[in-house]
C-alpha positions in Angstrom: 0.0 0.0 0.0 1.4 3.4 -1.0 1.3 6.4 1.3 3.1 8.9 -1.0 1.7 12.4 -0.8 1.0 14.5 -3.8 1.6 18.2 -3.5 2.5 18.3 0.2 2.7 21.8 1.5 6.3 22.8 1.9 7.9 19.4 1.3 10.2 18.3 4.1 8.3 20.0 6.9 5.5 18.4 9.0 2.4 20.4 9.6 1.1 19.5 13.0 -2.1 18.7 14.9 -2.3 20.8 18.0 -1.6 19.2 21.4 -3.8 20.6 24.2 -2.5 20.5 27.8 -5.6 19.7 29.9 -3.7 20.4 33.1 -3.8 24.1 32.4 -7.4 24.2 33.6 -8.9 22.9 36.8 -11.1 19.9 36.8 -14.8 21.0 37.1 -15.9 20.3 40.7 -19.0 18.7 39.3 -16.7 15.9 38.0 -14.5 15.4 41.0 -14.6 11.7 42.0 -12.3 12.4 44.9 -15.3 14.1 46.5 -18.0 11.7 47.6 -20.6 14.5 47.5 -19.9 15.4 43.9 -22.6 14.8 41.3 -20.4 12.6 39.3 -19.5 10.4 42.2 -23.2 9.9 43.2 -24.2 9.2 39.6 -21.5 6.6 39.2 -22.5 4.8 42.4 -26.1 4.8 41.3 -25.2 3.4 37.8 -23.5 0.3 39.3 -27.1 -0.9 40.1 -28.8 0.2 37.0 -29.2 -1.8 33.8 -29.9 1.3 31.8 -27.4 3.8 33.0 -28.1 7.5 33.6 -25.7 10.1 32.2 -26.3 13.7 33.2 -23.3 15.1 34.9 -21.1 15.6 31.9 -23.8 17.9 30.3 -23.4 20.5 33.1 -22.7 24.0 31.8 -19.5 24.2 34.0 -18.1 21.2 31.9 -19.0 22.9 28.6 -17.4 26.1 29.7 -14.2 24.4 30.8 -13.9 22.5 27.6 -14.6 25.6 25.6 -12.0 27.5 27.5 -9.2 25.0 27.1 -9.9 24.5 23.4 -10.8 28.1 22.6 -14.2 27.3 21.3 -12.7 24.9 18.7 -13.4 21.2 17.9 -10.8 19.0 19.5 -10.4 16.9 16.4 -10.6 19.2 13.3 -9.8 22.6 15.0 -12.9 24.3 13.4 -14.6 27.0 15.4 -18.0 25.7 16.5 -18.9 28.4 19.0 -20.5 30.8 16.5 -22.2 28.3 14.1 -23.4 25.3 16.1 -23.9 23.9 19.6 -20.9 21.9 21.0 -21.2 18.2 21.3 -19.5 16.9 24.5 -17.7 14.0 23.0 -16.7 10.9 25.0 -13.3 9.8 23.7 -14.2 6.3 25.1 -17.9 6.0 24.3 -20.3 5.8 27.2 -22.7 3.2 25.8 -24.3 0.8 28.3 -23.2 -2.4 26.8 -20.3 -2.0 24.5 -19.0 1.4 25.9 -17.1 2.6 28.9 -20.1 3.7 31.0 -18.0 4.2 34.2 -16.0 6.9 32.3 -19.1 8.9 31.3 -18.3 11.8 33.7 -14.5 11.4 33.9 -12.9 14.8 32.9 -10.0 13.2 31.0 -12.5 11.3 28.8 -14.4 14.4 27.6 -13.6 16.5 24.5 -15.5 19.3 22.7 -16.5 18.3 19.2 -18.2 19.8 16.2 -21.3 17.9 15.1 -19.6 16.5 11.9 -16.7 15.0 13.8 -18.8 13.5 16.5 -22.0 12.3 14.9 -22.4 9.7 12.1 -23.3 11.7 9.0 -22.8 11.4 5.3 -20.2 13.5 3.5 -18.1 13.5 0.4 -14.6 12.5 1.5 -11.1 13.0 0.0 -8.8 10.0 -0.2 -5.4 11.2 1.1 -3.6 8.5 -0.9 -5.0 9.5 -4.3 -6.1 13.1 -3.5 -9.4 12.3 -5.2 -12.9 13.1 -3.8 -15.5 10.5 -3.5 -18.4 10.7 -6.0 -20.9 9.6 -3.5 -21.3 10.6 0.1 -19.9 8.2 2.7 -20.6 7.8 6.4 -18.1 9.3 8.8 -18.1 10.6 12.3 -16.8 9.1 15.5 -20.2 8.3 17.1 -19.6 5.0 19.2 -16.5 4.0 17.2 -13.5 3.2 19.4 -11.1 0.6 17.9 -8.3 -0.5 20.2 -5.1 -2.4 20.0 -5.0 -5.2 22.5 -7.5 -6.2 25.3 -10.5 -3.9 26.1 -10.6 -2.4 29.5 -13.3 -3.5 32.0 -15.4 -1.6 34.5 -14.3 -1.6 38.1 -16.3 -3.7 40.6 -19.0 -2.1 42.7 -17.0 -2.2 45.9 -13.8 -0.8 44.4 -12.6 2.6 45.8 -13.8 5.3 43.5 -11.3 8.2 42.8 -10.1 10.2 39.8 -6.9 8.2 39.7 -8.5 4.8 40.1 -10.9 5.3 37.3 -8.1 6.2 35.0 -6.2 3.2 36.1 -8.9 1.0 34.6 -7.8 2.0 31.1 -4.0 2.2 31.7 -3.1 -0.8 29.7 -5.5 -0.1 26.7 -4.1 1.4 23.5 -6.6 3.3 21.5 -6.4 3.4 17.7 -7.8 6.9 17.7 -5.7 9.9 18.7 -6.6 12.1 21.7 -5.2 15.6 21.4 -5.0 16.0 25.2 -3.0 12.8 25.7 -1.1 12.0 22.5 1.6 14.4 21.5 1.1 13.6 17.9 2.2 17.0 16.6 4.4 15.6 13.8 2.2 12.7 12.7 0.2 14.6 10.1 0.8 16.7 7.0 -1.5 18.8 4.8 -1.5 19.1 1.0 -1.7 22.5 -0.7 -5.4 21.7 -1.1 -6.0 21.2 2.6 -6.1 17.3 2.5 -4.7 15.8 5.7 -2.5 12.6 5.6 0.1 10.7 7.6 3.5 12.4 7.8 6.8 10.7 7.0 7.3 10.2 10.8 4.0 8.3 11.0 4.6 6.1 7.9 7.9 4.8 9.4 6.0 3.5 12.5 3.3 0.9 12.0 1.5 1.8 15.2 1.5 5.5 14.5 0.4 5.0 10.9 -2.5 2.8 12.1 -3.6 5.4 14.6 -3.3 8.3 12.1 -5.2 6.4 9.4 -8.0 5.4 11.8 -8.3 9.0 13.1 -8.5 10.5 9.7 -11.0 8.0 8.3 -13.3 7.3 11.3 -13.7 11.0 12.3 -13.8 12.2 8.7 -11.0 14.7 8.8 -11.0 14.9 5.0 -14.7 15.8 4.6 -15.0 17.9 1.5 -16.4 21.0 3.2 -13.7 20.8 5.8 -10.9 20.4 3.2 -12.3 23.4 1.3 -12.3 25.6 4.4 -8.7 24.6 5.2 -7.7 25.4 1.7 -9.4 28.8 1.8 -7.5 29.6 5.0 -4.2 28.6 3.4 -4.9 30.7 0.4 -5.6 33.8 2.6 -2.4 33.2 4.5 -0.4 32.6 1.3 -1.7 35.9 -0.1 -0.5 37.8 3.0 2.9 36.1 2.9 3.3 36.9 -0.8 2.5 40.5 0.0 5.1 40.7 2.7 7.7 39.2 0.4 7.0 41.8 -2.3 7.0 44.7 0.2 10.4 43.5 1.4 11.7 43.8 -2.2 10.3 47.3 -2.5 11.9 48.4 0.8 15.3 47.4 -0.6 14.9 49.8 -3.5 17.4 52.6 -2.9 15.5 55.0 -5.2 12.4 54.8 -3.0 11.7 58.1 -1.2 11.6 58.1 2.6 7.9 59.0 2.7 7.0 55.9 0.6 9.4 53.7 2.7 7.6 54.8 5.8 4.2 54.0 4.4 5.4 50.6 3.3 6.9 49.9 6.6 3.7 50.7 8.4 1.8 48.5 6.0 4.3 45.7 6.7 3.8 46.0 10.4 0.0 45.9 9.9 0.2 42.7 7.8 2.6 41.0 10.2 0.2 41.5 13.0 -2.6 40.0 10.9 -0.4 37.0 9.9 0.5 36.3 13.5 -3.2 36.0 14.3 -3.4 33.0 12.0 -1.1 31.0 14.3 -2.8 32.1 17.6 -4.2 29.1 19.4 -7.6 30.7 19.3 -7.7 30.7 15.5 -9.0 27.8 13.4 -6.3 25.4 12.0 -3.7 27.5 13.9 -1.0 24.8 14.0 -1.3 24.3 10.2 -0.9 28.0 9.7 2.0 28.3 12.2 4.0 25.7 10.3 3.5 27.6 7.0 4.5 30.9 8.7 7.6 29.4 10.3 8.7 27.9 7.0 8.2 31.0 4.8 9.0 33.8 7.2 11.3 32.2 9.8 12.3 34.4 12.7 11.0 37.6 11.1 7.5 37.0 12.3 8.7 36.4 15.8 
């Protein structure tokens, strides 16, 4: 099977997927299993005795606010801004389904991610194939939904009499290796690249490691990271940024013209500062596809932009 990439943006450099450090924000008290009086603790204790589990705690507004804050109102998977266009889905990295899911992790802070509707729900889209660069003629089903492939043995729920705590609940999944990538756990910043058309694919680093390649491939295909609309949006952002960088480069040439009068040099310099400020906003963690943009900026402008 070939994993050669056609038209990779700035060959030789890996465009990354942003890693998010969850420890930068405090765990919502609502989800504190170290507190026997917390809503999450009480819900879990009750669920041990229920055939049909109840899941309410993770929907609390304090949880949504915390996730929105740490991810800057962006989808954890595709880095699209959801805040102004759609309600956020609180996505369970390990699904909470009663039978096949990880019901005991339904309110565990480390298992929750903010997701756009298209990454989280099963929906039909036209998809790009990163190996060929071609777009599917018919819509295909994508979206994480209840999908959670693993490598190895699946984790099992703790017994009812086990001591419940934040640490102990996470210990239940310690030996499990997910096939999907979690941006708050996996520092996979050099496992992906983007083409000039905005199509995401495994990087050279990933293709040299079977485990990494399997996880990148599963993440792209299951979540649908090459949905046609998403690819088009990423391409548009890249074109906007390319236009600004092109303008900076041309202004630089003009400023080296010895015949240019001082008044015009000053005007160009002010324009350059203004454009630099705008370019830097593309790589801000609050901006969509910021890590993709940062890599392009670093490659083309180097230390100048810093």
